[in-house]
Each structure stands twice: as C-alpha cells, then as structure tokens.
C-alpha positions as CSV (number, residue, x, y, z in Angstrom):
1,M,18.8,-4.9,0.6
2,L,22.4,-2.5,1.5
3,A,25.6,-3.3,2.9
4,P,26.7,-3.1,6.7
5,E,28.7,-0.1,6.5
6,A,26.1,2.1,3.8
7,R,23.4,1.7,6.1
8,G,22.5,4.7,7.7
9,H,23.0,7.5,5.2
10,G,19.7,8.1,4.3
11,L,20.4,6.4,1.0
12,G,17.4,4.0,1.8
13,T,14.8,6.6,2.0
14,Q,16.4,8.4,-0.6
15,A,16.2,5.5,-3.3
16,T,12.7,5.3,-2.4
17,R,12.2,8.9,-3.0
18,L,13.4,8.1,-6.8
19,T,11.1,5.3,-6.6
20,L,7.7,7.1,-5.9
21,D,8.9,10.9,-7.8
22,Y,9.6,8.4,-11.3
23,A,6.0,6.1,-9.8
24,F,3.7,9.8,-9.6
25,H,5.6,11.8,-11.9
26,I,6.8,9.6,-15.1
27,T,4.6,6.6,-15.1
28,N,1.9,8.8,-13.2
29,L,0.4,6.2,-10.7
30,R,-2.1,7.3,-7.8
31,M,-0.5,4.3,-5.3
32,V,2.8,2.3,-4.4
33,W,2.5,-0.3,-1.8
34,L,4.7,-2.4,0.1
35,K,5.0,-4.6,2.4
36,V,8.2,-4.5,4.9
37,L,8.5,-7.5,7.5
38,A,7.7,-5.4,11.2
39,P,11.0,-6.4,12.5
40,N,12.5,-4.1,9.9
41,T,12.5,-1.6,11.5
42,A,14.9,0.8,9.5
43,G,13.6,-0.4,6.6
44,I,10.1,1.5,8.4
45,R,11.6,4.0,9.4
46,A,13.2,4.4,5.6
47,Y,9.8,3.9,3.6
48,E,8.6,6.4,6.2
49,K,10.8,9.4,5.5
50,A,10.4,8.6,1.7
51,G,6.0,9.2,2.1
52,F,4.6,6.3,2.9
53,R,2.3,5.5,5.7
54,T,1.2,2.5,7.5
55,A,-2.1,1.0,5.9
56,G,-2.5,-2.5,8.4
57,N,-0.7,-5.2,9.5
58,L,-1.0,-9.0,8.0
59,R,-0.2,-10.9,11.0
60,E,2.0,-13.7,11.5
61,A,2.3,-13.4,7.8
62,G,6.4,-13.8,7.7
63,Y,9.6,-14.9,8.9
64,W,12.3,-12.9,10.4
65,L,15.4,-15.4,11.8
66,G,13.2,-17.7,11.8
67,Q,10.8,-16.3,13.8
68,T,7.0,-15.7,13.1
69,C,5.8,-11.9,12.4
70,D,4.2,-9.1,10.8
71,E,3.9,-8.1,7.4
72,V,3.2,-4.2,7.6
73,I,1.6,-2.8,4.6
74,M,2.1,0.6,3.3
75,D,1.2,2.8,0.6
76,A,2.3,6.2,-0.7
77,V,-0.3,8.3,-3.1
78,A,0.8,10.4,-5.4
79,G,-1.7,13.7,-3.7
80,E,0.7,13.3,-1.0
81,F,3.8,13.0,-2.2
82,E,5.5,17.0,-1.8
83,G,8.1,18.7,-4.0
84,P,8.7,18.8,-8.0
85,S,10.1,15.8,-9.3
86,V,13.9,15.3,-9.9
87,V,13.3,12.3,-12.0
88,R,11.3,14.2,-14.9
89,P,14.1,16.8,-15.7
90,L,16.5,13.7,-16.1
91,L,14.5,12.6,-18.6
92,T,13.2,15.5,-21.2
93,S,16.8,16.1,-21.6
C-alpha cells in the first residue's frame, strides 16, 4: 500500500518487478500469482506493467468499500520475465 502522495510515480510497479526478479532469478520459482480486488485498477495496472497477466476472476469473492466485488487472479511466469536481473548482482557482491 502506498500513501496518496507516493502514488503515480511507478513505485508499485518497481517494487513488484523487484519481487518478481528475486522470485525468478534468486529462488528459481517458475510462477508467481496474486489476487487483487477488481476495483483496484491502479494496482492491476502496476502488476501488469511489472509482468503479471490476468488469469481469471473469482466472482463476488471480495469487498471494496463495503460492497461485494470480484477478485482478479493474476500470474507471472519466469519464461516471460524479460531483462537481466538487477537483484542478483547485489547479492553476489
């Protein structure tokens, strides 16, 4: 969660991308998944920019501001994660 004044600067995308970098290049995971509430469009956009894709929906599985809403299931796979690791060099120094 980011404070309102920190939003819109790409920090969520960057943090998510670093998490995927660590997951795929350090721990050698093949896939990472998450759930996000459908009305959280800023979060979904950040996850997509980081490399996640929508895998499906859980209908009426969550609550947003007291109302039921869908949960979006998103996943990222190692084979689609582009670019060299920025985490690995920091850990091997």
